[in-house]
GUGUDREN-795257 format. One line per 5 residues: number of its first residue (from 1); for each residue x, y, z of C-alpha. Coordinates in nm, 2 decimals, decimal comma. Example, Ala and Ser with C-alpha at 12.3 -4.5 7.8 and 13.67 -1.06 7.14 Angstrom:
2
1) 1,23/-0,45/0,78 | 1,37/-0,11/0,71
***
This chain:
280
1) 1,46/5,62/19,51 | 1,10/5,63/19,61 | 1,01/5,85/19,32 | 1,19/5,63/19,09 | 0,99/5,33/19,21
6) 0,67/5,53/19,17 | 0,74/5,62/18,81 | 0,84/5,26/18,73 | 0,51/5,15/18,88 | 0,31/5,41/18,68
11) 0,48/5,28/18,35 | 0,42/4,94/18,41 | 0,05/4,99/18,46 | -0,20/4,88/18,18 | -0,33/5,17/18,01
16) -0,68/5,16/18,19 | -0,81/5,47/17,99 | -0,76/5,32/17,66 | -0,91/4,99/17,78 | -1,21/5,15/17,92
21) -1,26/5,35/17,60 | -1,22/5,04/17,40 | -1,45/4,85/17,60 | -1,70/5,15/17,58 | -1,69/5,11/17,20
26) -1,71/4,70/17,20 | -2,02/4,71/17,41 | -2,20/5,02/17,24 | -2,13/4,82/16,87 | -2,23/4,49/17,01
31) -2,56/4,63/17,17 | -2,64/4,83/16,83 | -2,60/4,50/16,63 | -2,81/4,29/16,87 | -3,06/4,57/16,87
36) -3,05/4,55/16,50 | -3,13/4,16/16,52 | -3,41/4,20/16,74 | -3,57/4,45/16,52 | -3,55/4,22/16,23
41) -3,75/3,96/16,42 | -3,97/4,21/16,63 | -4,03/4,54/16,44 | -4,14/4,73/16,73 | -3,86/5,00/16,81
46) -4,07/5,25/17,02 | -4,23/4,97/17,22 | -3,87/4,84/17,27 | -3,78/5,20/17,39 | -4,05/5,19/17,63
51) -3,97/4,85/17,78 | -3,60/4,99/17,81 | -3,72/5,27/18,04 | -3,97/5,04/18,21 | -3,70/4,80/18,30
56) -3,46/5,05/18,41 | -3,71/5,21/18,65 | -3,80/4,89/18,79 | -3,44/4,78/18,86 | -3,37/5,13/19,02
61) -3,66/5,10/19,25 | -3,52/4,75/19,34 | -3,20/4,93/19,41 | -3,39/5,16/19,65 | -3,54/4,87/19,83
66) -3,23/4,66/19,86 | -2,94/4,91/19,87 | -3,08/5,22/20,04 | -2,72/5,32/20,17 | -2,60/5,33/19,82
71) -2,90/5,52/19,64 | -2,98/5,74/19,91 | -3,35/5,80/19,99 | -3,59/5,83/19,73 | -3,70/6,21/19,73
76) -4,01/6,34/19,57 | -3,98/6,54/19,25 | -4,04/6,90/19,32 | -4,31/7,08/19,13 | -4,10/7,37/19,02
81) -3,83/7,12/18,87 | -4,10/6,97/18,64 | -4,09/7,24/18,32 | -3,69/7,18/18,31 | -3,69/6,81/18,35
86) -3,98/6,77/18,10 | -3,78/6,95/17,84 | -3,49/6,73/17,91 | -3,69/6,42/17,92 | -3,87/6,50/17,58
91) -3,53/6,54/17,41 | -3,39/6,20/17,58 | -3,73/6,02/17,44 | -3,69/6,16/17,09 | -3,34/6,07/17,06
96) -3,41/5,72/17,21 | -3,71/5,65/17,00 | -3,60/5,77/16,67 | -3,27/5,62/16,69 | -3,41/5,28/16,76
101) -3,65/5,34/16,46 | -3,36/5,46/16,26 | -3,17/5,14/16,35 | -3,48/4,94/16,25 | -3,51/5,12/15,89
106) -3,16/5,17/15,80 | -2,83/4,94/15,74 | -2,64/4,98/16,05 | -2,34/5,12/15,87 | -2,54/5,42/15,73
111) -2,72/5,47/16,08 | -2,39/5,49/16,26 | -2,24/5,72/16,00 | -2,53/5,97/16,05 | -2,49/5,92/16,44
116) -2,16/6,01/16,41 | -2,24/6,37/16,35 | -2,39/6,41/16,67 | -2,05/6,58/16,80 | -2,08/6,84/16,53
121) -2,45/6,93/16,60 | -2,36/6,96/16,97 | -2,07/7,17/16,91 | -2,27/7,41/16,68 | -2,56/7,43/16,94
126) -2,30/7,51/17,21 | -2,10/7,75/17,02 | -2,42/7,94/16,92 | -2,56/7,91/17,29 | -2,25/8,01/17,48
131) -2,11/8,25/17,20 | -1,78/8,12/17,23 | -1,57/7,93/16,98 | -1,36/7,60/17,07 | -1,01/7,50/17,01
136) -0,91/7,45/16,63 | -0,83/7,08/16,70 | -1,19/6,99/16,82 | -1,31/7,14/16,49 | -1,07/6,94/16,30
141) -1,15/6,61/16,47 | -1,53/6,69/16,43 | -1,50/6,77/16,08 | -1,31/6,44/16,00 | -1,61/6,25/16,15
146) -1,86/6,43/15,96 | -1,66/6,39/15,63 | -1,68/6,03/15,69 | -2,07/6,04/15,73 | -2,09/6,24/15,42
151) -1,91/5,99/15,21 | -2,11/5,71/15,35 | -2,44/5,89/15,27 | -2,34/5,99/14,90 | -2,23/5,66/14,81
156) -2,42/5,47/14,52 | -2,80/5,53/14,58 | -3,05/5,25/14,47 | -3,32/5,33/14,22 | -3,63/5,50/14,33
161) -3,86/5,23/14,49 | -3,97/5,11/14,84 | -3,63/5,07/14,97 | -3,54/5,43/14,88 | -3,87/5,54/15,07
166) -3,77/5,33/15,35 | -3,41/5,47/15,36 | -3,53/5,84/15,33 | -3,77/5,78/15,63 | -3,49/5,63/15,85
171) -3,25/5,92/15,75 | -3,50/6,18/15,86 | -3,58/5,98/16,19 | -3,19/5,97/16,25 | -3,15/6,33/16,16
176) -3,41/6,44/16,41 | -3,25/6,21/16,67 | -2,94/6,37/16,63 | -3,07/6,71/16,67 | -3,23/6,62/16,99
181) -2,93/6,44/17,10 | -2,74/6,77/17,06 | -2,99/6,97/17,26 | -2,99/6,69/17,53 | -2,61/6,72/17,57
186) -2,60/7,09/17,58 | -2,88/7,21/17,77 | -2,95/6,92/18,01 | -2,64/6,92/18,22 | -2,69/7,25/18,41
191) -3,04/7,13/18,51 | -2,93/6,78/18,61 | -2,64/6,91/18,80 | -2,87/7,15/18,99 | -3,15/6,92/19,07
196) -2,90/6,66/19,17 | -2,78/6,81/19,45 | -3,14/6,85/19,59 | -3,26/6,50/19,50 | -2,96/6,29/19,48
201) -2,83/6,11/19,18 | -3,02/5,80/19,17 | -3,36/5,95/19,26 | -3,31/6,20/18,98 | -3,21/5,93/18,75
206) -3,53/5,75/18,85 | -3,76/6,04/18,77 | -3,61/6,11/18,43 | -3,67/5,75/18,34 | -4,03/5,76/18,47
211) -4,08/6,08/18,27 | -3,91/5,92/17,95 | -4,16/5,61/18,00 | -4,47/5,84/18,03 | -4,35/6,01/17,69
216) -4,29/5,67/17,52 | -4,62/5,52/17,64 | -4,85/5,73/17,45 | -4,61/5,73/17,15 | -4,61/5,34/17,12
221) -5,00/5,34/17,18 | -5,05/5,59/16,89 | -4,84/5,39/16,63 | -5,00/5,07/16,72 | -4,70/4,90/16,85
226) -4,83/4,87/17,20 | -5,17/4,76/17,08 | -5,00/4,48/16,88 | -4,82/4,35/17,17 | -5,14/4,37/17,41
231) -5,36/4,17/17,16 | -5,19/3,86/17,23 | -4,85/3,84/17,07 | -4,72/3,73/17,40 | -4,38/3,57/17,25
236) -4,31/3,92/17,09 | -4,38/4,10/17,41 | -4,16/3,85/17,60 | -3,87/3,89/17,35 | -3,89/4,26/17,38
241) -3,89/4,25/17,74 | -3,60/4,00/17,76 | -3,40/4,22/17,50 | -3,45/4,56/17,70 | -3,34/4,39/18,02
246) -3,02/4,24/17,88 | -2,93/4,56/17,66 | -3,05/4,83/17,86 | -2,83/5,12/17,91 | -2,88/5,47/18,09
251) -3,02/5,75/17,85 | -2,84/5,99/18,09 | -2,55/5,94/18,32 | -2,63/5,94/18,69 | -2,36/5,85/18,95
256) -2,47/5,73/19,31 | -2,15/5,84/19,46 | -1,98/6,17/19,47 | -1,98/6,38/19,16 | -1,90/6,09/18,93
261) -2,14/5,90/18,76 | -2,21/5,64/18,48 | -2,08/5,74/18,15 | -2,33/5,71/17,84 | -2,20/5,95/17,62
266) -1,93/5,87/17,37 | -1,57/6,04/17,46 | -1,59/6,24/17,12 | -1,92/6,40/17,23 | -1,77/6,51/17,55
271) -1,49/6,67/17,35 | -1,75/6,85/17,13 | -1,96/6,98/17,43 | -1,81/7,16/17,74 | -2,15/7,09/17,91
276) -2,07/6,73/17,86 | -1,72/6,70/17,93 | -1,76/6,52/18,25 | -1,99/6,23/18,35 | -2,30/6,35/18,49
***
């Protein structure tokens, strides 16, 4: 009797897993659309990425100050960790900056179509790296995703002109971002898991954000976006800061309890990569 009641209760529960996936997709789509709207008014994608990392770092520091029992103590970064973490942070920064620049340059449909090839790139990189094939169903699902991206890309092309150059530049940025994301998902997890056991999840997340911010800072200064903000465009800077605060998202998952974490990678990217199959 008890077993029947347990089974009936399980069947009557809402499908929380599907609801979580739906909410993840809805929030990601809304953030992408809002980011595109922001860039139409304030065309500074790299500065936006810099402010996003800055806001995340400030909020993490506030978390350490206000909720020390949840975050744990702030551990200093060991010097021996720097080379591997720097490589991870470089991939994160390239992915973040170039993805935002592609959102600014491309129509959202095309940008998202190219981004949908990340599972394929991740799968190829990990197959070569681990020298191990994956189940056939994974290849079929990823191939279907890439087929949609291919059809979107090979549609009617505009005549040669400034719009074509802008599109080509955006496509190049997004392709490099896809490659950086693939390397990030494959190679980062082992380093993050190893260092999280020593530093703790929240301190490791903070150091990654600080490192990403230090990479984005000279990038934003070199392309002139940071200079334009600092030279008196206060309304622009204020808008970017507010946008970074309300639409920020973790560039890597980092949990503060147990082995779980905040999932920032879409589920199909987990399926494409054994290294990303769990939340970091």
